[in-house]
N, C-alpha and C positions, 0 to 999 in steps of 0.2 A: 503494499500501499504507500510504502513512504517513496520507495522510487518510484512506482508511479505518479505521486504528487513531485517529486524533483523533475521528472520528466517531462510533466505539464509545466511545470514554471519554465524549465528551459525551453520547452517549444514556444511559451509564450514570450521571452525574453527576443529570440531568434524572428519571432514573426513581426514586433514590435520595431525592434532593427531594420528588417526589412521594407517595414510599412513607413518609419519614418526615411531610409533611403530613397522610395518614390518620389515621394513630396519634399524633398529637399531639393532646394536647388543652387546649390556652390558647388558641389562635385557632380561632372558631368555623368564619369563614369559610374559612379553609386545610382544614378537615376536611370541607368539603361540596365545595371549589371548588379543590382541589389545585393547583399552579404558576399558575394564572389571576387567585387570591387575590394572589399577590404584587404584580401589576399595580398592584394598589388601594394595597397598602401603599407604593409607588414613586410613585404618586402623589401621597399624601398629604403624604411626606415632600418630593415636590421641589413642591409646588403653593403654596406662597409665592412663588418664583420664580418659578413658570408665570404667575403673576396678576402680579408685581409688572415683568415684561417686556413679558408677551403681552395678559394680559385686561384690565386696570384703564386707564382714562382718564388724562389729566393730574392732574386733582383727584380722585381718586375715595381714593388709598390713605392710611395712615393710619398711623403719626402724622404724617408727612409726605410730602405729592405726590410726583409725579413733578416738576411745576411747579417746587414749593420747593426740592425737593434740588438741581433743573437750576439754580435761580439759586444757590444755595450754591457749588455747583462751581464754575461760573463765576467768582463772586465771587472763590473762595479763588484762582481759578487766573491772576486778573486778567485774564479771556475777556472779552468781550463778552456780559453779561448783560443784554443785554435779551429783548423777545419782539419779535415781527412780526405785522403783519395784525389788528391788535385783541386783546381779551381773548377768551378760547372758555368764560368762565362767564360764566350766566344773570345776568347783573347785577339784572334786577329782581325776582329772585324767587329771590338767595339769604337766608334766612331769617338773621339774626344776622351780615352780611358788615356792615364797619366802611367808611366811605367819610369821608375828609379833605373839608373845603370849603374851595377856596383861594380865596385873595382877590384882587383887583384891584389894589389897593395894600399897601404893607407896612408895618407900625407903626413909628410914629416912629424908636422908641431901634434896630428891626430897618434902617433907612433908612439911619440915621447909622454902622450896626457896618460896613455893607457884608458881601461874601460872605467863608464862611469856607474856611480853608486847610483842604481834604479829607485833606491827610497828615496834619496834625496832630492830635494828640487833641482830644478833644473833652471836654474837662473839664466835672465836676460843677459846677452849680449853687449847691451849698452845700460848707461846708467840714465835714470828717467829723469831730466829736468838740469842735466848736468852740466851739457854744452850751453844752458842761458844761465846758469849759476844761481839756479832758485836757490834758496836757504833751505827747503826739505827737499832736496834732488835725492835717489836713492836708486840702487840697484834691485828689480823687484826679482823674487828668489824664484819663480816661475815662470816660466812660457807656456805654461795652459792656466787660463782667469776663467772667473763664472762672468759671463757678460750681462748685460745689463737685461733684468726682470723684476717689474714692481711687484712691491706687495699691493695686493688690490688683485692685478692679475694671475699672483699665485698666494695660495693661501698663506696664510702665516708660519702652519705648519713646516710648509716646503721650502719658504724665504730661510726659516731656521736652519733648518738641516742643509740646504746649502752653506748657507754661513757656517755653519762649524765644519762642516766636511772642507771649505776651503783652508779654514786654519789647520786640521789637519794636516791638509797634505802642503801648506804653507803659502797656498795660493791666494790672489785675491777677490773679491767680491762687489762685483758693480750693484748700486743700490736699481739701478731702472731709474725713472722719471719720475718717480712717484713719491720720492723724499723718501727719508733712511729712517725705519719702522724701528720698533723694540725688536722685532725679531731677526732685522739687521747687526743686532747687537751680541753676536753669538761667540767674539774674540775672532772674527776673521778678520784680515786688514778690509778697507773699504776702497773704491773707486765711487765718489759722488757724483751723482748724474745732476746736469741742471737742462732740465728742459722747457720749453715755451713757456709753458705755465707756473715756473719756478716754484715748483710745491716746494712747503717747507724754508724757502727765504722768501718770500711775496707777501708784499702790502695787499689792503682787502682789495683795490683797483685790481690786481693780479701783475701789477706790475715787482721788479726787483730788489730785493731789500739785502743790501749786501752787512747790516749788523745780523741780519735773523742766519742768513747764513754761518758767516763766521761762528754764532754760537751753535751751531751743528755741526761744524767742523771740530769746534772744540771738547765738545761732549764723547765721541767717537774716534775710532780709530781710522780716520779718513787720510789717506796715501796721497790722493792725486783725486782734480775735480775734472770734469769731462762736461762740456757743454756739447749736450744732445739737439745739431741742427736738423738729421733728419733718421730715420732708418729703412733698415731693406724693406720690412712689413707692408709700411704706408707711406714713402718717402712722399711729403710734398704737402701732408695732409694732416689736418688735427684732429682733435678727437673731443667728445664728451661724455662726462661721466655722473649718467642720468642720478638724478638727486636723492632715488630709492635706494640707490648703492653708497650713499654718502651717511656711512654710518657715524657717528661721535667718534671710533678710534680710527677713524677715516680721514675725518674733519681735521683731528688734531694732529696726525703727523702732516698734511700736505699746507694745515692752516686756510683752512676752507667752512663756510659755511654747513654745519649740518642739513643734510634734507635737501638741497638747493641744487640745481644741475648748475656744472662746472666746466664750462669748456677751458680744449689747450687749442691755443693757436697752430695755426701751419707753421710763422714763421716765429722770431725773437723781438720783444720791442726792445730791450736792453741796448738792441745795436741794430744799422741797418744796412749795413756793409762790410766788406773784407776792412776796409779800413778801421772804421768804429770796432768792427769784430775785435783787430787787436787791439786796442786802448782796453776792451773790457779785460779781454785774455790779462793783459799788464797788468789791471788795478786787482783782479783774482790773486794773481800770484804774489803781488806785493804786498796784498793784505793778509794773506793767510802763509805764504813760504812756500804751498805747493805746486809741484806741477801742474800743468793746467792743459787740456787737449781736447780734441774736438772729436765727434762721431757722425758718419754720414754716409748716405748712400752714394752714388756716383751720377749724377743726371750731368748736365750740361758740363761744360769743362770751363769753362770761364772765369767761374768761381776758383777754382784750384789754379788756372795760370796768375793769377793776381794775388795771391796768398802765396805762391809760391816768391816770385817777382817780391811781394813787398816784404816776407824775410829774407830774401838776399842782401837786404840793405844792413840785416847783423842788429836794428836795436828795437824789434819788436818777434814774437814771434808763437807758435804752439809748441808745448814741448812733446805731444804727440798725436798722432793722427790712427781715429779707429774709423778704417774702412767696413762698411756692412755690405755683403754682397745683397741683390733684389731679390735672394731665393732664402730671403733672411724670413722667418715666420712666426715666433713668439708672440708675436703682437697681430689682435686679432685684425681683421681689413677686407676689402672692399676684392672684389675677386679680380677686378681690373687692376687694378694696385700691387696685386700678390702674384697675377702674371702678367703684367705689361708695365711696369713703371720702376726705371732705375734700373743701372745694370748688371749682368751676376758678375757673383765676387772675383775672377778672375780676371774677368772684362777689364770691370772697375778699378780693380786695386794697382791693376797692373797700368796704367792711363796715369792713375793719380801718384806712382812712384815713378814713373818716367818724367813727369810732370816737373820732382823736384830733383831726379836725378840730372836731368838736361841742367841744373845750375848748382849742380855740385851740393847739394844740401842732406843729403840721406844719410850720413853720418851724425847731422845735426839734432834729427830728430826719430824718436820710438815710432814703428810702423804696428798697426795693429790689426790685426786682420777676425772678421767674423761672418760667417754663413756657411752653415756647413762643414766645419773643419775640425770636431770633434772624433774625426777618422784620421788613423794616421796616416794614408795616402793622400787624401786632401790637405792635412795638414804641412806635409812633406811642400808639395806645392806651393802653398803661401807662403812656405819661409824661403824657398826658390825664388818664387816672386820677389823678394827682399822684407816680406811680414819680421819682426823679431820679435813680436809675441801671440798668442791667438786668443779669442776668447769663443767660449761653448755657453750653449744654451740650452736647446735641446736635446742636444744628447747629455748636460746635466740634469734633467729634468727625466730621461730615460733612466738615467741612474737612480734615481727615486721612487723609480715608480712607473712614472708614464706609461704608457700601453700603446700611443699613435692611436687616441678614438676620435682625434682632429674635434673635439668638441670642446675645444678652451674658449670660447667665445659666447657660449650655451649656460655657461655657469654650472655646467653637469659634469665635468669632470669626472670617469667613475673612479679616479684612484686618488682625487684628492687633493692632486699637485696644482692645476690651474682654477679653482672654485675658490666660492668663499662660503658655500655649504657648510656648515660647521656639523653636520653628520658624516659627509663625502669626505671633507677635510680632516677629520678622525683619521681617517684609513693611513696617513701617512705619521709615521713613527718618528719624528727627529733623530733618537739620539742612535737606531737602527740605521739610518737614510743617510746620515751625516758619513759613519764610517763606509755607505757603499760608495758617496760625491767621493771621498778620500781617494778611496782606492782607482775607482774610476781615473780618476786626474793625475794619480801615479804611474796606474799602467798605461793610461795614452803618454806619458812624456816619457817611461821605458820602450815603450813603442817607437817612438822618435830618437832614441839614444840609438834603438839597433840600428834605424833604418840610417843615420850618421853614420854609424861604424858602416852599413854596408856599402855607401856610395865612396868611404874610406876618409871620412872626416870629424873632428872631434863632438860637432854641435850642430843640431838643426838649422842654425844659423849660416852655416858655411857649406851647405847644401846651394848649388848656384842654379841659375835656370840653363846651364846645360849639360848637368848632370841627370835633369827627366825630359824624358819626349814624350809628347802626344798622339795617338793615332788618329791618321789625317785623314782614312781614308784603307780599303781593301791594303795591307800590306804596305803599308808605307807610313810613316811617324816623322814628324821635327821636332826637334828641342823645343823648351818653353822659350826659350830666347827668340827661337824664328816666329813662333805662332804669337806671340806680345810683339815683336817689335823691339826688342832690347838690343843696346848697345853695351859693346864689352866692357867688363865690370859692373852694368846692371844686376840690382838684386846681390849681388855681394860688401861685405863688408870693407869698409877700409883697413889695411893691415895692421892699425896700430890697435883696433877694437879686435881683430882677428885672432892676434898674437896677445893679446888681455884675454880672451873670454878663454882661451886654451890653459893659460898658464893658472888662470881660478880654477877649471875642472882639474886640472892635474893636481891640485893641492889636497887633494881628496878623494884617490883610487881606489876603486873596490871592483867587486868580481859581479857581472849581471849575473842574476841569478833567473835560471828558465825554468819554466812551470814544468812541474811532473808530467810526463803525456802516458 
């Protein structure tokens, strides 16, 4: 009797849904195919998951393939990250794929230096702020650091895990433009990013407030300031933080009213051209003593040519330049911006670097790359093109549990990484995930050390644009230098910097520990 009642009730529900489908006017499919049409919407909803786990091959998915994600997960967990039985890539026909050319013998400096301790921080080859004489110039201890991701886009637990992981690995952590939150205060060294809305250092009208910036800097281990001009995910586009998301906590961190919409302009109001931007840079450096740099995606080149020309005078300049590739993706963005605005990393970076190389300025600037560089082969290409450090963002998210569900913009991240939903965010345990972040960062540095050794040099910054070739078609390849129009010496450290970093590494020799296979 009870079973019959349940069946009658179920039939009534189905009939009600069918009746609703027939009379509703919103969905043509359901109006024509009641009940059955719902199956289509269900499959559309779970389609990404079906493709991710069942349909696609190991190298098909974007932005990160299954093989790439597997490598990051294994590296973060200190598991065996080797792959067996050879590559499953069609290596002779992979247009644009990079190949490092190993050397039979190491160069003299590398031979004298010996193997580097894979657990030790791998220092930058340049002193950040040194050439411009900044009061708090320093040599970054790690060439791999965590890129800009704000609290608000990431959960507090995720930011805490990343910050503590950076501290354990001797790396730096960029705050993102959302301000310096309590979750950034886990002990890791910080790069404080200053965006167009000046969150955390703004007046009530949204203009920049120097005194508030100095107070923030004094309250935390801020090592450098980064002025964000644009980012790869949505270059040249401002943003709107809806009032519903402006909680008391967010309001306190960002310096904005609770519950009110807050617009981020597409451009800065503290300066209006390259000349006034350099004045702003020098003001920040003089008032804080910190190295000051800029972050930007790359579009038109007039800005970069003027910047290099003004810096060539020697009286003003940025200490570092972070080039973000158009394939960047931690910020939610309109599809057309994600797909079609700003240059991909390799093209954009090489154009910026070449602009400064033409004027002989590259040894005086720390070049930082970001945009899917948290994989050893991509990172090696960045160093060969002239990067001195790299920033990792999505790869760091993967290390603490991100599964590439691509729901960052919905506040429904199932792993609690990119959400403010407290129930979802509780899935991230900062203590254990910070260890995974640190392990991933160390593993990536170790892989870069091994690749450098294979090329026969002591440090990834000594890999050159002629040490890597790009597949240019079936059975044809050309060097990075040829592909991106590099002249002799471009992408290379000056002799004094090369000798300096090699000597520094030689002071801490150790044996590289291979994983047990």
